[in-house]
SEBA-221569 format. One record per residue (C-alpha): residue number from 1; residue in one letter; y, x, z. Coordinates in Angstrom, 2 decimals. Each point is the difference from the previous one (the first is absolute). Example, Ala and Ser with C-alpha at 12.3 -4.5 7.8 and 13.67 -1.06 7.14 Angstrom:
<recs>
@k = 1	r = A	py = -4.50	px = 12.30	pz = 7.80 $
@k = 2	r = S	py = 3.44	px = 1.37	pz = -0.66 $
</recs>
This chain:
<recs>
@k = 1	r = M	py = 14.81	px = 150.23	pz = 78.30 $
@k = 2	r = L	py = -1.16	px = 1.75	pz = 3.18 $
@k = 3	r = L	py = 1.36	px = -0.44	pz = 3.52 $
@k = 4	r = G	py = -0.97	px = 1.64	pz = 3.29 $
@k = 5	r = I	py = -0.32	px = -2.31	pz = 3.03 $
@k = 6	r = T	py = -0.21	px = 1.73	pz = 3.38 $
@k = 7	r = A	py = -2.31	px = -1.06	pz = 2.82 $
@k = 8	r = P	py = 1.74	px = -2.10	pz = 2.69 $
@k = 9	r = C	py = -0.61	px = 2.61	pz = 2.72 $
@k = 10	r = D	py = -0.91	px = 3.61	pz = 0.66 $
@k = 11	r = H	py = -3.78	px = -0.30	pz = 0.40 $
@k = 12	r = C	py = -1.13	px = -3.63	pz = -0.05 $
@k = 13	r = A	py = -2.44	px = -1.41	pz = -2.54 $
@k = 14	r = P	py = 2.13	px = -2.19	pz = -2.30 $
@k = 15	r = T	py = -1.09	px = -3.64	pz = -0.19 $
@k = 16	r = S	py = 1.29	px = -0.38	pz = -3.55 $
@k = 17	r = K	py = -1.54	px = 1.90	pz = -2.92 $
@k = 18	r = L	py = 3.54	px = 0.48	pz = -1.32 $
@k = 19	r = A	py = 1.19	px = 1.93	pz = 3.08 $
@k = 20	r = G	py = -0.56	px = 3.75	pz = -0.14 $
@k = 21	r = A	py = -0.54	px = -0.18	pz = -3.74 $
@k = 22	r = I	py = 1.46	px = 0.64	pz = -3.41 $
@k = 23	r = V	py = 0.12	px = -3.21	pz = -2.00 $
@k = 24	r = S	py = 0.44	px = -0.63	pz = -3.70 $
@k = 25	r = F	py = 1.55	px = -2.99	pz = -1.73 $
@k = 26	r = H	py = 1.72	px = -1.04	pz = -3.20 $
@k = 27	r = P	py = 3.82	px = 0.10	pz = -0.17 $
@k = 28	r = D	py = 0.10	px = -3.78	pz = 0.49 $
@k = 29	r = G	py = -1.99	px = 0.35	pz = 3.26 $
@k = 30	r = S	py = -3.27	px = -1.35	pz = -1.35 $
@k = 31	r = D	py = -3.46	px = 1.59	pz = 0.21 $
@k = 32	r = L	py = 0.47	px = 1.56	pz = 3.46 $
@k = 33	r = R	py = -2.86	px = 2.42	pz = 0.74 $
@k = 34	r = V	py = -0.78	px = 2.84	pz = 2.41 $
@k = 35	r = Y	py = 0.19	px = 3.23	pz = -1.98 $
@k = 36	r = A	py = -1.11	px = 2.21	pz = 2.94 $
@k = 37	r = G	py = -0.39	px = -0.73	pz = 3.70 $
@k = 38	r = G	py = -0.43	px = 1.49	pz = 3.44 $
@k = 39	r = I	py = 3.33	px = 1.88	pz = -0.12 $
@k = 40	r = R	py = 2.20	px = -0.24	pz = 3.11 $
@k = 41	r = G	py = 3.33	px = 0.54	pz = -1.72 $
@k = 42	r = P	py = 0.11	px = 0.41	pz = -3.79 $
@k = 43	r = V	py = 3.73	px = 0.52	pz = -0.57 $
@k = 44	r = G	py = 0.89	px = 2.11	pz = -3.05 $
@k = 45	r = L	py = -1.97	px = -0.66	pz = -3.21 $
@k = 46	r = E	py = 0.42	px = 2.02	pz = -3.18 $
@k = 47	r = Y	py = -2.15	px = 0.54	pz = -3.08 $
@k = 48	r = Y	py = -0.33	px = 3.54	pz = -1.29 $
@k = 49	r = P	py = 1.90	px = -0.21	pz = -3.32 $
@k = 50	r = G	py = -2.10	px = -1.07	pz = -2.95 $
@k = 51	r = T	py = -3.12	px = -0.72	pz = 2.07 $
@k = 52	r = S	py = -1.54	px = -2.65	pz = 2.25 $
@k = 53	r = D	py = -0.14	px = 2.49	pz = 2.93 $
@k = 54	r = L	py = 1.76	px = -1.77	pz = 2.89 $
@k = 55	r = L	py = 1.48	px = 2.13	pz = 2.80 $
@k = 56	r = V	py = 0.79	px = -1.78	pz = 3.26 $
@k = 57	r = T	py = 1.65	px = 1.03	pz = 3.26 $
@k = 58	r = M	py = -2.01	px = -1.24	pz = 2.98 $
@k = 59	r = N	py = 1.26	px = -0.32	pz = 3.54 $
@k = 60	r = Q	py = -2.86	px = 0.71	pz = 2.39 $
@k = 61	r = R	py = -0.88	px = -1.14	pz = 3.52 $
@k = 62	r = D	py = 2.18	px = 1.26	pz = 2.85 $
@k = 63	r = D	py = -2.23	px = -0.92	pz = 2.94 $
@k = 64	r = V	py = -2.76	px = 2.62	pz = 0.04 $
@k = 65	r = G	py = 1.72	px = 2.76	pz = 1.97 $
@k = 66	r = S	py = -0.70	px = 3.56	pz = -1.12 $
@k = 67	r = R	py = -2.28	px = -1.41	pz = -2.72 $
@k = 68	r = T	py = 2.93	px = -1.78	pz = -1.65 $
@k = 69	r = P	py = 0.00	px = 1.08	pz = -3.64 $
@k = 70	r = G	py = 3.03	px = 0.73	pz = -2.06 $
@k = 71	r = D	py = 1.08	px = -2.67	pz = -2.45 $
@k = 72	r = W	py = -1.59	px = 0.40	pz = -3.44 $
@k = 73	r = L	py = 0.76	px = 0.21	pz = -3.66 $
@k = 74	r = A	py = -3.10	px = -1.40	pz = -1.67 $
@k = 75	r = Q	py = -1.32	px = -0.81	pz = -3.45 $
@k = 76	r = V	py = -1.20	px = -3.59	pz = 0.15 $
@k = 77	r = G	py = -2.35	px = -1.68	pz = -2.45 $
@k = 78	r = A	py = -0.68	px = -3.68	pz = -0.62 $
@k = 79	r = G	py = -2.58	px = -1.48	pz = 2.35 $
@k = 80	r = E	py = 0.17	px = 2.80	pz = 2.58 $
@k = 81	r = N	py = -0.28	px = -0.72	pz = 3.73 $
@k = 82	r = W	py = 1.68	px = 2.60	pz = 2.24 $
@k = 83	r = K	py = -1.59	px = -1.66	pz = 3.08 $
@k = 84	r = F	py = 3.04	px = -0.47	pz = 2.27 $
@k = 85	r = P	py = -0.01	px = -0.25	pz = 3.03 $
@k = 86	r = N	py = -3.35	px = 1.73	pz = 0.61 $
@k = 87	r = C	py = 0.61	px = 2.96	pz = -2.32 $
@k = 88	r = Y	py = 3.12	px = 2.06	pz = 0.56 $
@k = 89	r = G	py = -1.09	px = 3.28	pz = -1.57 $
@k = 90	r = Q	py = -2.36	px = 1.09	pz = 2.76 $
@k = 91	r = G	py = -3.03	px = 0.18	pz = -2.29 $
@k = 92	r = R	py = -3.45	px = -0.99	pz = 1.27 $
@k = 93	r = S	py = -1.64	px = -3.32	pz = -0.82 $
@k = 94	r = A	py = 3.21	px = -1.99	pz = 0.58 $
@k = 95	r = C	py = 1.43	px = 1.61	pz = -3.14 $
@k = 96	r = A	py = -3.12	px = 0.06	pz = -2.17 $
@k = 97	r = G	py = 1.02	px = -0.54	pz = -3.62 $
@k = 98	r = V	py = 3.73	px = 0.29	pz = 0.68 $
@k = 99	r = P	py = 1.73	px = 2.40	pz = -2.42 $
@k = 100	r = E	py = 1.80	px = 3.10	pz = 1.22 $
@k = 101	r = P	py = 3.80	px = -0.21	pz = -0.12 $
@k = 102	r = V	py = 1.97	px = 1.99	pz = -2.53 $
@k = 103	r = A	py = 1.93	px = 1.54	pz = 2.92 $
@k = 104	r = E	py = 0.53	px = -0.52	pz = 3.70 $
@k = 105	r = L	py = 3.65	px = -0.54	pz = 0.88 $
@k = 106	r = D	py = 1.75	px = 0.27	pz = 3.38 $
@k = 107	r = K	py = -1.21	px = -2.01	pz = 3.01 $
@k = 108	r = H	py = 1.99	px = -3.14	pz = 0.89 $
@k = 109	r = A	py = 2.14	px = 0.62	pz = -3.10 $
@k = 110	r = A	py = 0.33	px = -3.57	pz = -1.31 $
@k = 111	r = A	py = -0.82	px = 1.19	pz = -3.51 $
@k = 112	r = A	py = 1.96	px = -2.09	pz = -2.46 $
@k = 113	r = G	py = 0.77	px = 0.35	pz = -3.70 $
@k = 114	r = V	py = -1.63	px = 2.36	pz = -2.45 $
@k = 115	r = A	py = 1.24	px = 1.33	pz = -3.34 $
@k = 116	r = I	py = -2.02	px = 2.12	pz = -2.41 $
@k = 117	r = V	py = 1.71	px = 2.77	pz = -1.91 $
@k = 118	r = T	py = -1.58	px = 1.91	pz = -2.86 $
@k = 119	r = G	py = 2.48	px = 2.81	pz = -0.54 $
@k = 120	r = Q	py = 3.30	px = -1.93	pz = 0.00 $
@k = 121	r = L	py = 1.18	px = 1.91	pz = 3.11 $
@k = 122	r = G	py = -0.89	px = 3.44	pz = -1.33 $
@k = 123	r = P	py = -2.93	px = 2.39	pz = 0.24 $
@k = 124	r = T	py = 0.20	px = 0.49	pz = 3.76 $
@k = 125	r = V	py = -0.60	px = -3.70	pz = 0.64 $
@k = 126	r = G	py = -2.29	px = -0.32	pz = -3.04 $
@k = 127	r = T	py = -2.44	px = -2.90	pz = 0.04 $
@k = 128	r = S	py = 0.26	px = -1.51	pz = 3.47 $
@k = 129	r = A	py = 0.17	px = -3.14	pz = 2.05 $
@k = 130	r = L	py = 3.21	px = -0.26	pz = 2.02 $
@k = 131	r = V	py = -0.58	px = -2.07	pz = 3.14 $
@k = 132	r = A	py = 2.69	px = -1.42	pz = 2.29 $
@k = 133	r = E	py = -0.72	px = 0.17	pz = 3.75 $
@k = 134	r = W	py = 2.30	px = -2.48	pz = 1.73 $
@k = 135	r = A	py = -0.61	px = 1.17	pz = 3.58 $
@k = 136	r = K	py = 0.13	px = 3.73	pz = -0.79 $
@k = 137	r = N	py = 3.23	px = 0.01	pz = -2.04 $
@k = 138	r = T	py = -1.83	px = 1.86	pz = -2.74 $
@k = 139	r = V	py = -1.19	px = -0.29	pz = -3.57 $
@k = 140	r = L	py = -3.25	px = 1.93	pz = -0.47 $
@k = 141	r = R	py = -1.31	px = 1.65	pz = -3.14 $
@k = 142	r = V	py = -3.72	px = -0.26	pz = -0.77 $
@k = 143	r = P	py = -1.02	px = 2.09	pz = -3.05 $
@k = 144	r = L	py = -2.49	px = -2.08	pz = -1.95 $
@k = 145	r = D	py = -3.01	px = 2.11	pz = -0.89 $
@k = 146	r = R	py = -2.76	px = -1.89	pz = -1.77 $
@k = 147	r = H	py = -3.57	px = 0.56	pz = 1.17 $
@k = 148	r = G	py = -2.20	px = -1.98	pz = -2.36 $
@k = 149	r = S	py = 1.40	px = -3.52	pz = 0.02 $
@k = 150	r = Q	py = 1.80	px = 0.41	pz = 3.34 $
@k = 151	r = F	py = 3.26	px = 1.65	pz = 1.00 $
@k = 152	r = R	py = 0.29	px = 2.38	pz = 2.96 $
@k = 153	r = G	py = 3.06	px = 1.69	pz = 1.48 $
@k = 154	r = H	py = 1.64	px = 1.35	pz = 3.13 $
@k = 155	r = A	py = 3.25	px = -1.50	pz = 1.29 $
@k = 156	r = T	py = 3.06	px = 2.16	pz = 0.66 $
@k = 157	r = A	py = 3.65	px = -0.86	pz = 0.64 $
@k = 158	r = F	py = 2.06	px = -0.64	pz = -3.14 $
@k = 159	r = L	py = 3.17	px = -1.63	pz = 1.35 $
@k = 160	r = T	py = 1.17	px = -0.14	pz = 3.61 $
@k = 161	r = G	py = 3.03	px = -1.43	pz = 1.75 $
@k = 162	r = V	py = -0.23	px = -3.50	pz = -1.44 $
@k = 163	r = Q	py = 0.23	px = -2.38	pz = 2.97 $
@k = 164	r = N	py = -2.79	px = -2.41	pz = -0.96 $
@k = 165	r = P	py = -1.15	px = 0.34	pz = -3.61 $
@k = 166	r = V	py = -1.91	px = -2.98	pz = -1.33 $
@k = 167	r = A	py = 0.41	px = -0.50	pz = -3.72 $
@k = 168	r = V	py = -0.59	px = 2.83	pz = -2.49 $
@k = 169	r = I	py = 0.00	px = -0.51	pz = -3.74 $
@k = 170	r = L	py = 0.24	px = 2.12	pz = -3.11 $
@k = 171	r = T	py = 2.63	px = -1.13	pz = -2.51 $
@k = 172	r = K	py = -0.49	px = -0.05	pz = -3.76 $
@k = 173	r = S	py = 2.27	px = 3.05	pz = -0.24 $
@k = 174	r = G	py = -2.26	px = 1.94	pz = 2.39 $
@k = 175	r = S	py = 2.09	px = -0.11	pz = 3.18 $
@k = 176	r = L	py = -1.51	px = -0.93	pz = 3.35 $
@k = 177	r = L	py = 1.71	px = -2.72	pz = 2.02 $
@k = 178	r = V	py = -0.60	px = -0.03	pz = 3.76 $
@k = 179	r = G	py = 1.16	px = -3.01	pz = 2.02 $
@k = 180	r = D	py = 1.04	px = 0.60	pz = 3.63 $
@k = 181	r = W	py = -0.74	px = -3.20	pz = 1.92 $
@k = 182	r = T	py = 2.28	px = 0.81	pz = 2.96 $
@k = 183	r = S	py = 3.17	px = 1.12	pz = -1.77 $
@k = 184	r = G	py = -0.39	px = -2.12	pz = -3.13 $
@k = 185	r = T	py = 0.51	px = 3.14	pz = -2.08 $
@k = 186	r = I	py = -1.86	px = 0.69	pz = -3.23 $
@k = 187	r = Y	py = -0.41	px = 3.69	pz = -0.78 $
@k = 188	r = E	py = -0.57	px = 1.25	pz = -3.54 $
@k = 189	r = L	py = -1.84	px = 3.28	pz = -0.61 $
@k = 190	r = S	py = -0.41	px = 1.58	pz = -3.41 $
@k = 191	r = Y	py = -1.15	px = 3.30	pz = -1.41 $
@k = 192	r = L	py = 2.64	px = 2.39	pz = -1.24 $
@k = 193	r = S	py = -1.40	px = 2.75	pz = -2.17 $
@k = 194	r = S	py = 1.40	px = 3.46	pz = 0.68 $
@k = 195	r = S	py = -0.41	px = 1.05	pz = -3.63 $
@k = 196	r = P	py = 3.24	px = 0.46	pz = -2.04 $
</recs>
């Protein structure tokens, strides 16, 4: 099992190796290990179906003024160090060896859950990551284009008007469920073919 543990603050260096990390463990809680570290806020975790490619929403630092990056959707591998708090997407030596994100999301968005669809919501949505942004009242769509072993995409609005979306999940029948934290409402979206 994998679990994201956020850092205890916006830009401090965590004193525990478990803070600002994705950890792995067995269902009974044993064999706790750091899967990947140096991530300020790893919130939504989802494997691309049928693979070991892990996509993660990352909340970024909010304290660097005009240099504040957007939150990220990233592909995270075992053993990676994303170098929080020193690296926040600004490049240069502070980010040496840190992978590029799959997509940059909105700034101060409180990126939350992620669901991966592979055609269940029709050809317009196609193969995409759907990312909930709690603070922006939006679910974004990131088309997942593979470049070698990595995904790349550009985020655009998919669903708006949800007060504070957090949880997104694809059901076995192919519908998307979106949980609105503020209203307690769960929305269900599904593809309706226009063919007779």
